[in-house]
C-alpha positions, 0 to 999 in steps of 0.5 A, spaced: 638 160 796 640 167 795 648 169 796 646 173 802 642 167 806 649 164 807 650 156 808 651 153 815 658 149 815 658 142 813 656 137 819 653 143 823 647 142 827 641 146 824 641 153 828 647 152 831 651 157 828 645 162 828 646 165 834 653 167 838 654 165 845 652 170 850 657 176 851 661 174 845 661 177 838 659 172 832 665 168 829 667 169 822 667 163 817 672 162 812 672 157 806 680 155 806 683 151 800 689 147 802 694 142 799 692 135 802 699 134 804 699 141 808 692 139 811 694 132 813 701 135 816 697 141 820 692 136 822 697 131 825 700 138 828 694 140 831 692 133 834 699 133 837 697 139 841 690 137 843 687 142 838 682 141 832 685 143 826 681 149 826 683 152 832 690 150 830 689 155 824 687 160 828 693 159 833 698 160 828 694 166 824 694 169 831 701 168 833 704 170 826 700 177 826 702 178 833 710 177 831 708 181 825 706 187 830 699 186 826 694 183 831 689 188 833 689 191 840 681 189 841 682 182 838 680 178 844 683 171 846 681 165 843 675 163 846 675 156 850 672 150 847 667 145 849 662 145 855 662 151 859 665 149 866 660 149 872 660 154 878 663 150 884 657 149 889 658 153 895 
């Protein structure tokens, strides 16, 4: 594999990360190395707030950027997770 090909994240379905959802920009993937105890504490915190560990990291980073006045104005909200909601029958 060449460096420009990239690799799908572990556990990702084949092709799942290939195309962004309609109307959204592609999300960036970042490899993050954490101390195991920090990761465990973060995972417990995320679970208590009903978020994934990844969503908790993004939430905390956005909050820190906002508090420091460094969150870009064009940064959209954190995208909703899970299945899209069905439109109610009319």
